[in-house]
C-alpha positions, 0 to 999 in steps of 0.5 A, a space after each residue: 643417673 650421673 650428673 655429668 652425663 652427656 646424653 641428650 636431655 629434654 629442656 625439663 630434664 636440663 632445667 631439673 639438673 641445673 636446679 640440682 647443681 645449684 644453677 638459677 632458673 633463667 625464667 625466674 627473673 622474667 616470672 618473679 611473682 608466680 615463681 614466688 607464689 609457687 615456691 610457697 606450696 610446691 611439694 607440700 602435702 595437701 591439707 583438708 579444709 572442712 568449711 565447705 562441708 560444714 556449712 553445706 551440711 548445716 544448711 541441708 539440715 535446716 532445709 529438709 523437705 524442700 526441693 533439692 535444687 532449692 536446698 542446694 542453692 540455699 546451701 551455697 548461699 550459706 557457704 558464700 556468707 560464712 566461708 573464710 575469704 582470703 587475699 594472698 600475698 602477691 596474688 592478682 586474682 581473688 577467690 579460693 575454695 579453702 585454706 592457704 597453701 595446697 588444700 582439698 575440700 570435702 563433699 559429704 553428700 558423696 562420702 558422708 557414709 564413710 567420711 569418718 573412716 576416711 579422715 582417719 586414713 587420709 594422712 597415712 594412705 599410700 596414694 594421694 595422702 592429705 593432712 587434717 588437723 585433729 580439731 577438724 577431724 573431730 568436727 567431721 566425725 561429730 558434726 558432719 558425717 553423722 547427718 549423712 549416714 543413710 542419705 548418700 547416693 553411694 548407699 542408695 546405689 549399693 542397696 539398689 544393685 541386684 546380687 548378680 551385679 553387686 558381686 562384679 562391682 563390690 567386694 564387700 556388702 557396704 560397697 566401699 571396696 571395688 572388685 575391679 571387674 565392672 566398676 561403677 564410678 558415678 559415686 566418686 563425684 557429683 558429675 563427670 568432667 564438665 565445661 561451663 559457658 564462661 563466655 556467657 558470664 564474661 559478656 553478661 554477668 550473673 546479675 543478667 542471668 538473675 534478671 532472666 530468672 526473675 522474668 521467667 518467675 514473673 511469667 509463670 502461670 500461677 494456676 499451673 501445679 506443674 510450673 509451681 512444683 517444678 519450674 518455680 523452685 528451679 528459678 528461685 534457686 537460680 536467683 539465690 545462687 546468682 546472689 550467692 556468687 556475687 556476695 562471695 565476690 564482694 566479700 573478697 573486695 571488702 577484704 582487699 580494700 582493708 588490706 590496701 589501707 594497711 599496705 605500705 608498698 605503693 605498688 602492692 597497694 595499687 594492685 589491691 585496690 584494683 583487685 577490690 574494684 574487679 571483685 566489686 564489678 565481676 562476676 555480677 556484671 560483664 567484664 570490661 578488660 582482660 584483668 576483669 575477664 580473668 577474675 570473673 572466670 576465676 570466681 566462677 571456676 572456684 565457686 563451681 568447685 564449691 558447688 559440687 565435685 565434678 570429675 577432677 574439677 571444672 574444665 576451663 573451656 576454650 580460653 584462647 577464644 573467650 579471653 581473646 577479645 579482651 586481650 586484643 582490646 587491651 593490647 590495642 589500647 596499650 593497657 596491658 603488655 604480653 608479660 602482664 597478661 601472662 602474669 595474670 594467666 599464671 596467677 590462675 595456674 598457681 591457684 589451680 595448683 593449690 586446689 587438690 581435688 581429693 578422692 576420699 574413697 580408697 577406690 577413687 584414690 587408686 583410680 587417680 594417683 598423683 593428685 590427678 587433675 583435668 582442669 583442661 585449658 583448650 587452645 587451637 582448633 576451629 571456629 564455629 564457622 570452620 576457620 582456624 581458631 589460633 590467635 596471639 593468645 593461643 601462642 601466649 598460653 603455649 609459651 607459658 607452658 614452656 617457661 613456667 614449671 608447673 603441671 597446671 593447667 592441663 593444656 589441650 591442643 585441638 588439631 585439624 587438617 588445616 592447622 597452620 604450620 606455625 601452630 603445629 611447630 609451637 605445639 611440637 616445641 611445647 611437647 619437646 619440653 618434656 612435661 607432657 603438655 599439650 595433649 592433642 585432641 583431633 577435630 577430624 574424629 570428634 566433630 563428625 562423631 558429635 554431628 552424627 549424635 545430633 549436634 549442629 556443625 557449629 556446636 561440634 566445631 566449638 567443643 572444648 576438651 573436658 577431663 582426661 580426653 573427652 570433649 563437651 559442647 557447652 549448652 548442648 551436652 546434658 549428661 553428668 553421670 560417670 560410667 562403668 570401668 570394665 576389666 576385660 582382662 578379667 574376662 580372659 582369665 574367666 575363660 581360662 578358669 571357667 568363670 572364676 578368678 584366682 584372686 577371688 578363689 572358687 566364687 563363680 563370678 562370670 559365665 561357666 564356659 567350661 574347661 578350656 582344655 576341652 576346647 578343640 578350636 579357636 572359635 570355641 575359645 573366642 565364643 567363650 570370651 565373647 560370653 564373658 565379655 557380654 556378661 560384663 557389658 550387661 552388668 555395666 548397662 544394668 548399673 547405668 540404668 539404676 544410676 540414671 534413676 537414682 542420681 537426680 534424687 541426690 544431686 543438684 547444680 543450680 549455678 551450673 544449670 544457670 549457665 546452661 541455655 537448655 536448663 534455663 529455657 526449660 527451667 530444669 536442673 542439669 542433674 535431671 535424667 532427661 533435659 529437652 533438646 540435650 545430647 546425652 553423651 556417656 561412656 563405658 570404659 574398656 580396660 586392658 585393650 592391649 593385654 586382651 588382644 595380645 592374650 587372645 592373639 597368643 592363644 589363637 596363634 600358638 595353641 590352636 593354629 601352630 599348636 606349639 603350646 598345649 592349653 594344659 601347659 599354658 594354664 600350668 604356666 599361668 598358674 605358676 606365674 611363669 616360674 619355671 616356665 621361662 620358655 613358655 613365657 618367651 614363646 607367648 611374647 613372640 606372638 603377634 601384638 597390638 601396636 605394631 600395625 600387624 593385621 593378625 593382632 589388630 583384627 582381633 582388636 577390631 572385632 573386640 571393639 565391634 561387639 562393644 560398639 554393637 552392644 552400645 548401639 542396641 541398648 544405649 538409647 533404647 534402655 538408657 536414653 543416652 549415647 553410652 559409647 565404648 571408651 578406652 581411658 583408664 586414668 591410672 586405674 589400669 594399675 589397680 585393675 591389673 592387681 586383681 588379674 593373674 598372669 595372662 597369655 601374653 606373658 604378663 605376670 600376676 598383678 602387673 598393670 594392664 595395658 593403658 588406654 588404647 596404648 600397646 602393652 608394655 614393651 610390645 610395640 617394637 615397630 616404632 610409634 607410627 605403627 602404634 598409630 596405625 594399630 590404633 586406627 585399624 582396631 576402630 570400627 570407623 563406620 559406627 558411631 557408638 564410640 568415644 575417646 581413645 587415650 594413647 600414650 607415646 614415649 619418646 627419648 629427647 634424642 629422638 626429637 632433638 633440634 629443628 629436625 626433631 621438631 619437623 619429625 614431630 610435626 609430621 607425626 602430629 599430622 599423621 595422627 590427624 590424618 588417621 582420625 585418632 581421638 587423642 595422643 599425649 607424649 612423655 619426652 624423657 630419658 629412662 635413666 632420669 625416671 630411674 634416678 628419680 625413683 631412687 632419690 625422690 627429694 632431688 627430683 621433686 619437680 620432675 613432671 611426667 605424663 600419666 593418663 590424660 594428666 601430668 603429675 610429679 613423678 615422686 607423687 606416684 606409687 612405685 607401681 605406677 612409677 614402674 608402669 611408666 618406666 616400663 612403657 616402650 621408649 621410642 628413639 626413632 620416629 
């Protein structure tokens, strides 16, 4: 793209071109501290810090035979006592999980069986690489990995899967390579996305929780074997872990005081002394002001990352709610200005950005390109008693997203039918900035669904966004295991190839439904698809049944459990299969909705109804990847498509959704003891899943990415963005509860939302999204030319941020396949 182009640009694009052309960022003068912190590591390849893995392993070796929750707490204490602590120049918050700069840490309890291979490949792998020093790599291979061989959850799961499930899950005997058909995800992390009750820590502190555990210990029946063997280890673990995080905080306080003694600048000296005072007080005791509240939350968040690998980090909950009393109090007392509060928050954003949640396995890395992260900060929504929840801190956080050029944190805005115009306007203006924030989550869909699954209205109204598009109710949600990703585009291919796939040769993977050339009616083809579909569902639920039985033997979460009301009430670790009074919300992933709907619509319309195309010629064109069959491909692409408010296509999508929801309704609670709901949230996995699927009847070519989430297929949505919303709505089975999130991507040109008129249109679009009761929507506001230019000259466009799949990332950190996927998405220039 020419630097002199006069096309309309988003504020992010304009800022980027100003930087390329040497103009100073106007916000740098008002945010000097955090810009300085950011520039020290921006664009840096992450480095692996092995201390967490090393000290965790050392402790686990010494405590074999003890209850797992107690072993985990002792390991956290060993880490707290020995891990290096840091005080960064210029930072106002203390607490890191690893070395200075951009870093990641290792979780050998997850990856120990292939950790030695991973550290060899990490620096050179194509997706999300990381550096590791030769000395650290040697210690991983010689000291850490050997202990975990034969002990990891992944190995146990791989051995437990029946042959018919294994062949659809893994492509190798060791289970290290995915088939990308029915993919388990539970071995990538100790827990799926999670939200702690941070307000509890701010109000009570860990010393209060420790006292609660000690009182419960004292009240145990000394003659009860059950209480002695189950409750006692849990409560002892809580006491240890509360001491561990307080000890860890106080070690930071000691270092901050030492540095203050040497500091010659009086301003920085005062900051260091105040930071030391904060760390001496929190998170052990209740926070007394806004700075202490930020520090307490940050210590808790970072120690959670040390405790376990939670699906791309612990989410931050409703930050504008639990921080607001401290902000309001300090503002009223004249203790803090808006700018000072913003600086503290942005110090936290920078700290988040330095921590990279590394996916060590090749499959996990492919799922989460661009150093995926979902440490969601939730703003807006409603209070537990149903009033609008927006406040001054809500607007301050939105302002930060417009002024500070960073894709951390992952900002999420809750929308409801009575949301104030000012709030929606500020949300729209932030979206227009162009970095993909905030993603929108809809109270009108989520609250009733959660109530239908057992929550009270107060609990449901207080949900926080967690992970990519999901939500959590702190103190009521209790399920921690990742679900299956199911490649239903592969089911379409198996209909065409009689239970086989081109990628895997003549191996029978699905149901042998016969040669489709012999099908006389659409019903025969549809029934064959349903057979493949149902096999995939059964495989996924069998996986989940085995997963639920295995995980409690491999994972514990004493600190997370200490912060959960039900775990403390019943003295049970959060990773146990069933927690009394808890609500177990799980999911299985529908991959490739648009691809499947469009493929089935094309077959139904062109082959069986209009008879414009024979099945023989369709299969021949697909086998040839449409080479020499341009006419066939053009015909297929003319068929009705999902995303256009076309009832022909959307009715197929609704029926697909129905059979999935019905299966979940029948077998979730009965067989799994959880709400295992259908979800449409692929992260970036629609790219690797697409690589195993040959050409499909919607005209998609061999190995091209599948449609992502509940979005339309690439270029198929030609009737405008409102039609996309309507298709999303009409393909849902609104009267059924066994459904979860739908991720929806919308891409606008900056011209489409330009000026006040553009903001008004975007606000109206958001209200339509809310009225249709859709779960999620997120936006890219960027010119295609900018993306193409960034692909050609990545160094110049190093800071270009784009929305990918429930998170934002630097465009140049993405693989060419994912970059092309983003470029190929429909660019709406009219709303």
